[in-house]
C-alpha positions as CSV (number, residue, x, y, z in Angstrom):
1,M,1.3,15.2,22.3
2,E,-1.8,13.4,22.7
3,L,-3.7,14.4,19.5
4,F,-0.6,12.9,17.7
5,L,-1.3,9.4,19.8
6,Q,-5.0,9.5,19.2
7,L,-4.3,10.1,15.4
8,F,-1.4,7.7,15.2
9,F,-3.8,4.9,17.0
10,I,-6.8,6.1,14.5
11,I,-4.4,5.1,11.1
12,I,-3.0,1.7,12.9
13,I,-6.9,0.6,13.4
14,A,-8.6,1.6,10.8
15,T,-5.4,0.1,8.1
16,K,-5.4,-3.1,9.5
17,I,-9.2,-3.8,9.5
18,A,-9.2,-2.7,5.7
19,G,-6.3,-5.2,5.5
20,V,-8.5,-7.7,7.1
21,I,-12.0,-7.1,5.3
22,S,-9.6,-6.6,2.1
23,V,-8.6,-9.8,2.4
24,R,-11.8,-11.6,2.8
25,F,-12.8,-10.1,-0.4
26,G,-9.9,-12.1,-1.6
27,Q,-7.7,-9.0,-2.0
28,P,-4.6,-8.4,-0.9
29,S,-4.4,-6.6,2.2
30,V,-2.6,-3.7,0.8
31,L,-5.4,-3.0,-1.3
32,G,-7.4,-2.2,1.4
33,K,-4.9,-0.1,3.3
34,L,-4.5,2.0,0.5
35,I,-8.1,2.7,0.1
36,I,-8.2,3.2,3.6
37,G,-5.6,5.8,4.0
38,V,-7.1,7.8,0.5
39,I,-10.6,7.7,2.7
40,I,-9.4,8.6,6.2
41,G,-6.7,11.1,4.9
42,P,-6.9,14.6,3.9
43,A,-8.3,14.0,0.2
44,V,-11.6,12.6,0.8
45,F,-13.2,12.9,4.5
46,G,-10.3,15.1,6.8
47,W,-9.9,12.8,9.9
48,I,-6.1,13.0,10.0
49,P,-5.0,16.9,9.2
50,E,-1.9,17.3,7.0
51,T,1.0,17.7,9.9
52,D,5.2,17.7,8.9
53,V,5.0,14.3,11.7
54,I,2.3,12.7,9.5
55,K,3.9,13.7,6.1
56,A,7.1,12.4,7.6
57,L,5.7,9.1,8.9
58,S,3.5,8.4,5.7
59,H,6.7,8.6,3.9
60,I,7.8,5.7,5.9
61,G,4.5,3.7,5.0
62,V,4.8,3.8,1.4
63,L,8.4,1.7,1.9
64,L,6.9,0.3,4.3
65,L,3.5,-0.9,2.3
66,M,5.7,-1.1,-0.7
67,F,7.4,-4.0,1.1
68,I,4.5,-5.9,2.3
69,A,2.7,-5.7,-1.2
70,S,6.1,-7.5,-2.8
71,H,5.9,-9.8,0.4
72,E,3.0,-10.5,-0.7
73,M,2.9,-11.5,-4.7
74,N,3.5,-15.2,-5.9
75,R,6.5,-16.0,-6.6
76,L,5.2,-18.0,-9.5
77,Q,3.4,-15.2,-10.7
78,I,5.9,-12.7,-10.9
79,G,8.1,-15.7,-13.0
80,R,5.4,-15.7,-15.7
81,G,4.7,-12.0,-16.2
82,L,8.7,-11.6,-16.6
83,C,9.0,-14.4,-19.5
84,H,5.7,-12.6,-21.0
85,V,7.8,-9.4,-20.9
86,N,11.2,-10.3,-21.7
87,A,10.7,-12.6,-24.5
88,P,9.5,-10.2,-26.9
89,T,12.1,-7.4,-26.1
90,F,14.5,-9.9,-26.5
91,A,13.4,-10.9,-29.8
92,Q,13.7,-7.9,-31.9
93,P,17.0,-7.3,-33.0
94,N,19.4,-4.2,-31.8
95,M,19.3,-1.6,-33.5
């Protein structure tokens, strides 16, 4: 249990710092959080071992990350993007 708390503390602190750094560089905080997750996870440095509990928390984390990413998007950018994508689609005749 103590090891889990240490790993959890490392994950929380690292993602918070990476998010702040990413925002300072003008990028969304989600980008920094994703990058630090890859770096400290088993894919690169392996500081966080791949256990069942970490896997379960990672699935929850992905859902939260998707929520944060959608929350940080500018609604006007989304609207403009949809118009550019949907206008040619609706202009095509139905086959």
